[in-house]
N, C-alpha and C positions, 0 to 999 in steps of 0.2 A: 125904854121902849124895846119891845121884843123885835128881833130881826125878822124881816119879811122872808117868806119862803115861797117857792114856786114848785108845785108838784109836777109829775111827769106829763100829765095831760095838758098842762098849761104851757109846756115848752113849744117853741116853734118847730115845725117838722125838720128844718135844717139842723137844729141842735139834736133832735132825736136821731137823725141819720148819722150824725157825727159820733154819737154814743154807740150806735149799732156797728158802725164801721170800725170802731176801736176794738170790737170783739172779732173782727174779720181780718186781723193782721195776717200777712202773707205766710209767716212761719208758724203761727200758733192760732188757728181758728178755734174760738170757744163757741161751738155750736150749741152747747147746753144753755149758755147765757142768751144767745140769740133766740132760741126757742122759748125760753122763759119770758123774754120781752114780748115775743109774738103773742103771748097769751094775755097781755094786759088789756087790750081792747082791739076793735076792728081796725082802727086807723094805724095802730102800731104794727099789727099783723101785716097789713099791706106794705108798710115800710120795710118790714123784715123779709118779705117774699124774695126780693132779688138776692139776698144773702143766703136764704135757706136753699134756694134752687140753683145757686151758682155752681155747685159741684154735685153731680148725680151719679150714683153707682147702682146699676141694675144687673144682678148676677144670675138671672134665670129667665126662661121664657115666661114663667108665671109672673115674675116681678115686672117684666116689661108690659104684659097684658094688664096687670093691675094698675100700673102707673098710668097707662092710657085711659083706663076706665074712670079714674078718680081725680086726676090732676087737670085743672082747667087748661085749655090750649093756650091761653094768654100767658101762662107762667113759663112756657118753654123758652120764650125769648130771653129769659134771665140765665139760662144754662150756658156756662162757659167751659166747663170740663165735664165730659160725659163718658162713662164706661158702660158698655153693653155686652152681655153674654146671653146668647139664646139657647144655652144648654138647658135641658129639662131639669126641673127640681126633683131629684130622685125620690124624695120622701112624700111626694104629692101625687094624688090621683089626677091632678090637673093635666099632667102630661099625657095621660092615657085617653082622655075623652074630650079635651077642650081645644087642643091645637094640633094641626097637621103641619108638615113642613111648609106648605104653602101659607098656612096661617102665621107661622113665625116670621116669614118673609114680609108679609103684609104689615105685621106689627112693627117690625124693624123699620120698614119704609115710613110708616106713619110717625114714629118717634123722630126719625131723622129729618123728615121734611118740616117738622115744627121747630127744630132746634136751629134756627137761622143764624144765631149769634155764637155758636159753639167755636171755641178756639183750640181745644184739645180733645181728641176723640180716640177712644180705645175700643176696638171690636174684637171679641172672642167668639168665634163662630163655629157651629157644628157642621162642618162641611160647607158646601156652596149654597147660599140662599139664592133666590131667583133674581133676575137682572133688574127688577123694579127698584131695588135699593140703590142703584147707581145714580138715578136722576137727582135726588136731593143734593148730592155732592157738588153739582154744578153751581148751586146757589150759596155754598159755604164760603163767602168772601173773607170771613175772619178766621177760618180754620188754617192753622199752621202746623200742628203736630198731629200725626195720624199713626196709629198702631193697629195692625191686623194680624190675628193669630188663629190658626185652626186648633181648637181645643178638643177635637175628636181624634180618634184613631185614623191616621192618614190612609191606611189600607182600606178601611171601610167607608170613610166619608172624606175624601180629599177636597180641599178648597182650591178652586181653579185660579191659576195665574191670570186668566183672561178677565175674570171678574175683578180681581184685586188691581191689576194694571189699569183697567178701565176706570175704576174708582180714583186711583192716584192721579191719572191724567185729567180727571174731571175737576179736581180741586184747584181753584184759581191761583192760590198763593201758598201752596204746600212747601214747607221748609224742612220738616223733620218727618221721616218715614221709617217705621220699624215693621218688619215682616218676619213671621215665624211659621214654619211648616206650611208654606204655600206650595201647591203641587203643579208640576208641568202639565200643560194641556196637550192632548194627542194631536190637536190641530197644528201645534208648533213643534212637535217632536214625533212625526210620523214614523221615523226610523226606530223609535223605541217601542212602538205599539206592538203588543203581542209577543215580544221577546225580552222584555225588561222586567227585572225584579223591582224596579222603581215605580211607586204608585203614580198612575196617570189619570187625568180627568178626560173622559171620552164623551160626556153628555153635556158639554157646555156650548153647543152650537147655537143655543138660543140667546146667548149674550151678543148684543148687536155690535157691529164694527164701530170704532171710534169715528166721530165726525171728520177727523183729520186723516183718516185711513191709516193711522199708525198701527202696526201689528201689536196685538195685545199680549205680548210675551215679555218676560221679565227684563230683558235688556232695554226695552223702551223706557224704563224708569230713568235712564240716563238722558232722556230727551226733555225732562222737566226742568226748565230754566231756573226756577226759583229754589230748587232742591239744594239744601246745605248739609243735610245729614241723612245717611242711609245705613240702616242696620238690617242685616240679612242673616238668619240662622236656621239651621236644620232644613235646608232647601237644596234642591238639585240645580246646580249652576252650569250645566253642560251645554246650554244653548250657544251655538256658534255665533249668534248675533252679538254676543258680548264683545267680540272682536271686530265686528263690522259696523255697529251702530255709530252714528255721528254723535259725539258727546256734546250736549247742549247745557248740561248741568255744570257750568263753569264756576259756580259758587260752592260746589260740593267740597267741603273741607273735613267732614267727619264720616268715616266708613267703618263698619263692622262686618266681618265675613266669618261665617261658620260653615262647617262641612255638612254634607248629606250623609245621613247614617246608613244609607243603602249603597254607598259607593266606597271604593278603597281610598286610603290616604293619598296615594299617588294621584288618583283622579281629582280628588278635592283640592290638592295642592295646585295642580295644573289649572284648574278652574279659577282658583284665587289669583294665581300669577297672571292669568290672562286679563282679569278685571283690573288688577293693579297696573298692568301695562297701560291701560287707558286713563287711569286716574292719578298716577303717581305725582303729577305736577301740582295738583291743587290740595292734596290732603295735608291737614295739620294735626289731625287726631285719627289714629287707626287702632281698632280693636281686632285682634287676630285670634281665631280659634282653630286655625289650620297651620301646620308647619310649613315653612318655606325651605327652599333648597339652595345650596351654594351653587356656584357656576358649574363645578364639576359634576356634582350629583344631579343637578337639573338637566344637563345635557345628556348624561348617561341614561337617566330614568325616562326622559322623553323619547329618546331614540329607541328604547326597549319597550315602550308602553303602547299597546294596541288596545283601544277601547272595545269591549265586548258588546256593550249596550248602546252604542252610538253616542250622540251628544256632541259630536263635532270636535273632539279633542284631537289635535294633530301636532304639527311641529311649530305652532305659533309662538312658543316660549323657549326656543332653543337657547336664547340669550337670557341671563337673569334679569329680573326687574331692576331698572336703574334706581339709584338712591332717590328718595323722595325729598325734594329740595326745601319743602316747607313743613316737613313733619316735626312736630315739637313733642307730642304726647303719644306714647305707645302703650296700649293695654293688651294684656294677655288674658283671654277668657278662661273660666274654670274648666272648659271642655278641652283645652289645649293639652296634648300629651306631654307630660313633664320631661320625658327622656329626650325630646326634640328641642328643648328650650335653648340650650347653648348653641346648637348648630343653626337654629333659626336666627338667633341674635347675631351670629357671626356672619350672616350673609351680607354682601355688600349693600343690598337693598336697605338694610336697617343700620348696619354699623357705620356706613358713610353718610347717613341722614343726620340732620341737626337735631336729634332727639335730646330733649332736656329732662324728661320724666318718663320712667317706666313703672307701670302698675301691673302687678301679677296677681290675678285672682285665683284662688285655689280653695280646696276644702281644708279644714283644720287638720285632718289626718295626713294630708300631703305637704303640709307646711315645712316639715323637716327636710323632705327631699328637695323642695324648692330652694331652701337655704343652701344646701350642698351645691345645687346647680348654679346659684348666684356666685358662690365662692369660686367655682370652676370658671365662670364667666369673667370674674375679676382677674384670675390668673391669665386667662387668654388675652384680656385687655392689656395687661402689663407686657405680655410678650409682643403684642402687635403695636404697642405704643398708644398711650391714652389720648394723645393729641389727635390722632387720626382715627382711632377706633372708639366710636361714641365720644367724640371729642368735646361735645357740649353737655354731656350727661351731668345732671345735678343731684339726682336721687333715684332710688328704686324702692318702691313700696310693695310689700306683700300683704294682700287683703283677703280676709275670709269672704269667699264668694257668696255665702249664705247670709251673713249678718252685715257685711260691709265694714266690719271692724278691722283696723290696721293691726296686723300681727307683728310686723317688724319693718323698720325703715332703715335703709342704707343711704347715708349722705355724708358730705364733708370728707373727712379722712378715711371713712369706710370705703370710699370709692377708689382709694389708692392702695396698691399692694407693694 
C-alpha cells in the first residue's frame, strides 16, 4: 500500500504557522522562503502577513508615501521593528512636486499612529518635523527601543531638542534611547542666541509644553524612570540643568557620551564629567568618546576655562568624577582621540572602577597606534600595581569600528608585564 500524503493546503493552519515561523528564526530570517510561501494561496498569504510586516524599513519620503498608499491599515499592527527616514529620494521627481515639509510630517504621523505594536523604532529625520508626530508616541505601550537622528546638515536644518525630549517623555515604557545630532533650542539656551557658533533651533515655539510641565530640554531625559540605556553623540551638552535635574532614571546602567563638534575638547570633557557626576553610581556599561582628565589636569583646566558661548560650564567639576562602583564594561568609541587614551584610562574615575572588559573601537589605519598605547597602559599598570589599577581587568579588545571585526585581543598573561 502506498503511503498516504497530505499536501500543503490540507495542513491545519497551526502547522502552517509552525512552518512559516521556522523561517523566521531570530538570527536568520529567510524572507525569500516566507515570500515564496505567501504566493501559494490567499490563506497562506494571510498567515504570512505578520512575518512579512514584522520588520519594515522605509528610507525616503517617497517610500513612506508609497507604503501609506498601498499597504492596508490592518497590516500595521504586525510591525514590531520600524525604521523611517523622511529624506527625499534624490533621483526622484517625487520630492519636487509631491511633498512639502508639512506633507512629510503628516505622512510620518499617519504611519506612526497605525503602528500600535511597534517595539523598536528608528527615526532619521531631515530637521524638525511638526509637533503632530508627538501624539502617537503616547500610545506606544510596547515601544522599548527608540533611536532619533538628524540626517540633515545641522546648520541648515537642526532637529529640536524640544521635539525629541517631548517624544521620549511620551513613551510609556522607554528603556533604550539613542540620540544623534539633536540641536539645542534657543528657548533653553537664550545666552547662546546670536553669539554662538553652535547651531540652535529658534522656530520650535509651536511644540506644546509637556502635560507634566517638565522642561523640554535634554537633561529632562534623566527624569524617565524606565530608562536603562542612553546614547548621546554629536550633541551640545552644555545645559546647566544636567547638574540640577533630579535623576529619576535609577535603572540607567548603560551610557554613551560623545562630544559636540562645534566646541573645544575642554568644553566637551567638562560636560561629560558633569553628567558622570550624576550617574556614576548606576552605570555598568560606559562608552566614551571624550577624554577624561586626571585630578590635577581637571582642576587646572577648569580653573582656567571660561566659556565664550555660555552653556553654564563653571566650577561644578573641580573634583574628579568618583570611581563608578558598578562599572564592568568600558568601550572607547572610534571618535575618541587616541593620544588621550592612556591618560583617560589612568584617571581614578576609571582605574579604580571594577572594570572587567575594555573594548577599543578604531579605524584599521589607527590600530597600530592603539596597540602602542595599550602597551604603554600595561607599563603604567605595572608601575601602579595591577591589584589596585584596573584590578579586575580580564581583557582588552581592539575592534574595527567600521566592520566590528576584532583586530586583536589582550587577555590572560598579556595583561601582566
